C-alpha positions as CSV (number, residue, x, y, z in Angstrom):
1,M,3.6,-13.7,10.2
2,P,6.4,-11.2,10.6
3,E,6.5,-8.8,13.5
4,P,4.7,-5.5,12.6
5,H,7.9,-3.5,13.0
6,N,9.7,-5.8,10.5
7,R,6.9,-6.0,8.0
8,Q,7.4,-4.6,4.5
9,A,4.8,-3.8,1.9
10,V,4.8,-2.8,-1.8
11,A,1.8,-1.6,-3.7
12,L,1.6,-2.0,-7.4
13,R,-0.7,-0.4,-9.9
14,Y,-1.4,-1.5,-13.4
15,Q,-3.6,0.4,-15.8
16,P,-3.9,-1.4,-19.2
17,G,-3.5,0.9,-22.1
18,Q,-1.7,3.5,-19.9
19,D,1.1,1.5,-18.2
20,V,3.5,-0.8,-20.1
21,A,4.0,-2.8,-16.9
22,P,2.8,-2.6,-13.3
23,R,4.5,0.2,-11.4
24,V,5.3,0.7,-7.7
25,V,3.0,3.3,-6.2
26,A,3.7,2.8,-2.5
27,K,6.3,1.0,-0.4
28,G,7.5,1.0,3.2
29,S,8.3,-1.0,6.3
30,G,7.0,-1.1,9.8
31,A,4.1,1.2,10.5
32,L,4.1,2.5,6.9
33,A,3.8,-1.1,5.6
34,E,0.9,-1.7,8.0
35,R,-0.8,1.4,6.7
36,I,-0.4,0.3,3.1
37,I,-1.9,-3.0,3.9
38,Q,-4.8,-1.4,5.8
39,I,-5.6,1.0,3.0
40,A,-5.5,-1.9,0.5
41,K,-7.9,-4.0,2.6
42,E,-10.2,-1.0,3.2
43,N,-10.4,-0.6,-0.6
44,D,-11.0,-4.3,-1.3
45,V,-7.6,-4.7,-2.9
46,V,-6.3,-8.2,-2.6
47,V,-3.2,-8.5,-0.4
48,R,-0.8,-11.3,-1.2
49,E,2.2,-12.0,1.1
50,D,5.4,-13.0,-0.6
51,K,8.5,-11.9,1.4
52,N,10.9,-12.6,-1.4
53,L,9.0,-10.6,-4.0
54,V,8.5,-7.7,-1.6
55,R,12.2,-7.6,-1.0
56,V,12.9,-7.3,-4.7
57,L,10.1,-4.8,-5.4
58,S,11.1,-2.6,-2.5
59,M,14.4,-1.9,-4.3
60,L,12.5,-0.2,-7.1
61,D,11.8,3.5,-7.0
62,L,8.3,4.9,-6.5
63,D,6.5,5.2,-9.8
64,Q,9.0,2.9,-11.5
65,E,7.7,0.1,-13.7
66,I,8.7,-3.4,-12.7
67,P,11.6,-4.7,-14.8
68,P,11.0,-7.4,-17.4
69,Q,12.6,-10.1,-15.2
70,L,9.6,-9.8,-12.9
71,Y,6.8,-9.8,-15.5
72,K,6.1,-13.5,-15.1
73,V,5.8,-13.6,-11.4
74,V,3.7,-10.4,-11.3
75,A,1.5,-11.6,-14.1
76,E,0.8,-14.7,-12.1
77,I,-0.2,-12.6,-9.1
78,L,-2.4,-10.4,-11.3
79,A,-4.1,-13.5,-12.7
80,F,-4.6,-14.7,-9.1
81,V,-6.1,-11.3,-8.1
82,Y,-8.4,-11.2,-11.2
83,R,-9.7,-14.8,-10.4
84,L,-10.4,-13.9,-6.8
85,S,-12.3,-10.8,-7.8
86,N,-14.1,-12.5,-10.7
87,R,-12.9,-9.7,-13.0
88,V,-11.4,-10.0,-16.5
89,P,-8.7,-7.5,-17.4
90,Q,-9.7,-5.2,-20.2
91,P,-7.5,-5.2,-23.3
92,P,-5.5,-2.0,-24.0
93,A,-7.2,0.5,-26.2
94,P,-5.8,0.5,-29.7
């Protein structure tokens, strides 16, 4: 596990029917990363560690949707999260 002062975190939000793709809603390193992770855990949000993905996502601006090149890897993560929480994503409203 990385040292806390070197740790990075990126939080994504995806709202089917509202977002075309997941978007970056928080990002930071060090103490800010620890706070992002703490808030996620306090709200029962699954935290997944992937240093390479965080590095790429941290280059995006806040509120920016992820680029199409990352759809596949983020879709795999979302599927993993849905399986862990026993939830099924709702299809977008017509």
